[in-house]
C-alpha positions in Angstrom: -75.9 33.6 -82.6 -75.3 36.2 -79.9 -75.5 40.0 -80.2 -72.4 42.2 -79.8 -72.8 45.9 -79.3 -70.1 48.3 -80.5 -70.6 52.0 -79.5 -69.2 54.3 -82.1 -69.5 58.0 -81.6 -68.9 60.9 -84.1 -67.3 64.1 -82.9 -66.2 67.3 -84.6 -67.1 70.9 -85.2 -70.7 71.9 -86.1 -71.4 71.4 -89.8 -68.3 69.3 -90.2 -70.1 66.5 -92.0 -71.0 64.0 -89.2 -74.7 63.7 -90.0 -74.0 63.4 -93.8 -71.5 60.7 -93.1 -73.9 58.6 -91.1 -76.7 59.3 -93.6 -74.5 58.0 -96.5 -73.4 54.9 -94.6 -76.8 53.9 -93.2 -79.1 54.9 -96.1 -76.7 55.4 -99.0 -78.0 58.8 -99.7 -76.8 62.4 -99.5 -79.0 65.3 -98.5 -76.4 68.1 -98.5 -77.4 71.0 -96.3 -80.8 69.5 -95.3 -82.6 71.7 -92.8 -83.1 68.9 -90.3 -79.4 68.5 -89.6 -78.8 69.5 -86.0 -75.2 68.6 -85.3 -75.4 68.6 -81.6 -72.4 66.3 -81.2 -70.3 69.1 -82.6 -71.9 72.1 -80.9 -69.7 73.8 -78.4 -72.7 74.6 -76.2 -73.1 70.8 -75.6 -69.5 70.3 -74.6 -70.3 69.8 -70.9 -72.5 66.8 -71.8 -70.1 65.3 -74.3 -68.4 63.0 -71.9 -71.7 61.3 -71.3 -72.1 61.0 -75.0 -68.8 59.2 -75.6 -68.6 57.3 -72.3 -68.0 53.6 -73.1 -67.3 54.1 -76.8 -65.0 51.6 -78.4 -64.5 53.7 -81.5 -64.8 57.4 -82.3 -64.9 59.0 -85.7 -63.5 62.5 -85.2 -64.5 64.6 -88.2 -63.0 67.7 -89.7 -64.0 69.6 -92.8 -61.2 69.6 -95.4 -62.3 73.1 -96.5 -62.1 74.7 -93.0 -58.8 74.7 -91.1 -60.5 75.6 -87.8 -62.4 72.3 -87.9 -59.1 70.4 -87.8 -58.1 72.4 -84.6 -61.4 71.4 -83.1 -60.8 67.8 -84.1 -57.6 67.9 -82.1 -59.6 69.1 -79.1 -61.8 66.0 -79.4 -58.9 63.7 -79.8 -57.4 65.0 -76.6 -60.7 64.6 -74.8 -60.9 61.0 -75.9 -57.3 60.3 -75.0 -57.9 61.8 -71.5 -61.3 60.2 -70.6 -61.8 57.2 -72.9 -58.4 55.6 -73.3 -59.8 52.3 -74.7 -61.5 54.2 -77.5 -59.9 53.7 -81.0 -59.8 57.0 -82.9 -60.5 57.4 -86.6 -59.7 60.8 -88.0 -62.1 61.6 -90.8 -61.6 64.5 -93.3 -65.0 65.2 -94.8 -66.1 66.9 -98.0 -63.4 65.4 -100.1 -65.5 66.0 -103.2 -65.2 69.7 -102.8 -61.4 69.7 -102.7 -61.3 67.3 -105.6 -63.4 69.8 -107.7 -61.2 72.7 -106.7 -57.8 72.1 -105.0 -57.7 75.6 -103.7 -60.6 74.8 -101.4 -58.4 72.5 -99.3 -57.5 74.2 -96.1 -56.2 71.2 -94.1 -52.9 69.9 -95.4 -52.9 66.1 -96.0 -49.3 65.7 -94.6 -50.1 67.5 -91.4 -53.1 65.2 -90.8 -51.2 62.0 -91.6 -48.4 63.1 -89.2 -50.9 63.9 -86.5 -52.7 60.6 -87.0 -49.5 58.7 -86.7 -48.6 60.6 -83.5 -52.0 59.9 -82.0 -52.1 56.3 -83.1 -55.3 57.1 -85.1 -56.5 55.8 -88.4 -57.0 58.5 -91.1 -59.6 58.6 -93.8 -60.7 61.4 -96.2 -64.3 60.9 -97.2 -67.1 62.3 -99.3 -70.6 61.8 -98.2 -71.8 63.2 -101.5 -70.0 60.6 -103.7 -69.7 57.9 -101.0 -65.9 57.8 -101.4 -64.2 55.9 -98.5 -67.3 55.9 -96.3 -67.9 52.2 -96.5 -64.2 51.5 -96.0 -64.1 53.6 -92.8 -67.0 51.8 -91.2 -65.7 48.4 -92.3 -62.3 49.2 -90.8 -64.0 50.1 -87.5 -65.8 46.8 -87.3 -62.8 44.8 -88.4 -60.6 46.4 -85.8 -63.2 45.8 -83.1 -63.5 42.1 -84.0 -59.7 41.7 -84.1 -59.3 43.4 -80.7 -62.2 41.9 -78.7 -62.7 38.5 -80.5 -59.2 37.2 -81.5 -59.3 34.0 -83.5 -58.9 30.9 -81.4 -55.8 29.0 -82.3 -56.0 25.3 -81.9 -52.9 24.2 -80.1 -52.0 20.6 -79.9 -49.5 19.1 -77.5 -48.3 15.6 -77.5 -47.7 14.2 -74.0 -45.9 10.9 -73.6 -45.6 8.9 -70.4 -42.8 6.5 -70.1 -43.9 3.3 -68.5 -42.2 0.0 -68.2 -45.0 -1.7 -70.0 -46.1 0.7 -72.8 -45.5 4.2 -74.1 -48.8 6.3 -74.1 -49.5 9.3 -76.3 -52.1 11.9 -75.4 -53.3 14.7 -77.5 -54.9 17.8 -75.9 -56.6 20.8 -77.5 -56.9 24.2 -75.9 
């Protein structure tokens, strides 16, 4: 069996939930505001290096915090960057901290309908996740791999054609597969 690499990057505002999302997916755990979390992929001071980070990515998870409207504006910035510099990169918008808005609806600062309209406009997939509860995390990463396989490894369809040659003696049939 051969190995296939798929580069997936996570972008978004600092403290937008990127590290927790990966932590939940890879290790099925949630550490909350753990002190080791250094979200450099979202830090504005690393913006100049960001193109190196996402160069060659086939998928990008652009995160925004559902409880902070400025994080959605920052997500739009990252989507524009990807559209401009990595046109073959499939974008997955990811609203994080869904558990907080489920506990208290007043905490939601990013309107769901605005995000769905934006995702449609950008041709992006949209997920709202909770790294704390695990809601939609597995589905997001499964969708990324499924989309990648469909795009880069389409199923081989067996096509059969019947060719006949008319001859004065016999009629021959040939079957070919492609």
